[in-house]
C-alpha positions as CSV (number, residue, x, y, z in Angstrom):
1,M,-8.9,-3.5,15.7
2,N,-8.3,-0.2,13.5
3,R,-9.8,-0.6,10.2
4,T,-8.2,2.6,8.9
5,I,-4.7,0.8,8.8
6,H,-4.3,-2.0,6.3
7,F,-1.0,-3.7,6.1
8,A,0.1,-7.5,4.5
9,G,-0.6,-9.8,6.8
10,D,-3.5,-8.4,8.9
11,G,-5.7,-11.3,7.9
12,L,-8.3,-9.3,5.9
13,G,-7.4,-10.8,2.8
14,P,-6.1,-9.3,-0.9
15,R,-7.1,-5.4,-1.2
16,K,-7.1,-3.0,-4.1
17,V,-5.7,0.4,-3.1
18,F,-6.1,3.8,-4.7
19,V,-4.5,6.8,-3.9
20,N,-6.2,9.8,-5.6
21,G,-8.3,7.7,-7.6
22,N,-5.0,5.9,-9.1
23,Q,-4.8,1.9,-8.4
24,I,-1.6,1.3,-6.7
25,D,0.1,-2.1,-6.8
26,G,2.6,-3.9,-4.4
27,V,1.4,-1.9,-1.3
28,F,2.3,-3.4,2.2
29,F,1.0,-0.4,4.3
30,A,-2.0,1.8,4.0
31,D,-3.5,4.4,6.5
32,I,-6.7,5.9,5.4
33,Q,-7.2,8.5,8.0
34,R,-3.6,9.7,7.6
35,G,-3.7,9.5,3.7
36,V,-0.4,7.6,3.8
37,V,0.6,4.5,1.6
38,R,3.9,2.4,1.4
39,Y,4.7,0.3,-1.4
40,H,7.2,-1.4,-3.2
41,P,7.6,-0.1,-7.1
42,R,7.8,-2.4,-9.9
43,P,10.3,-3.9,-11.2
44,F,11.4,-4.8,-7.5
45,R,15.1,-3.5,-6.9
46,A,17.5,-3.6,-3.9
47,H,17.8,-0.4,-1.9
48,K,21.3,1.0,-2.5
49,R,22.3,1.9,0.9
50,R,20.3,-0.6,3.1
51,K,21.6,-3.8,2.1
52,G,19.0,-6.9,2.2
53,E,16.0,-4.5,2.0
54,L,13.8,-3.7,-1.2
55,Y,13.3,0.0,-2.5
56,E,10.4,1.4,-1.2
57,R,8.1,4.5,-1.8
58,T,5.7,6.8,0.3
59,L,2.6,8.4,-1.4
60,K,0.3,10.8,0.3
61,G,-3.2,11.8,-0.7
62,R,-6.8,10.6,-0.8
63,V,-6.5,7.1,0.1
64,E,-9.2,3.9,-0.6
65,V,-9.0,0.5,0.0
66,F,-11.3,-2.1,-1.2
67,P,-11.6,-5.8,-1.0
68,C,-10.6,-7.5,-4.4
69,G,-14.0,-7.7,-6.5
70,E,-15.4,-4.4,-5.0
71,A,-13.0,-1.6,-6.3
72,Q,-15.0,1.3,-7.9
C-alpha cells in the first residue's frame, strides 16, 4: 500500500492534513509526494455546472498528514 497517498475510506482512520503549515478541513484526498490536497471548503455547496456534486478545491504545497492526536 502506498503511504504517500491518503484518501477517505482507506482504512487508516481520521487524520489531520496540513499544507504549508496550515491545517485544512474537509480533505478527501492528499498526496504527500506530489504535494497535492483536494478538499471540500466549508460551508458545503453544490457545484454550479456539475449537478449533484459538491464544490471542491485543490491546494498545492508542502503536505503533511498526521493521525488525529499527533499533529505538530
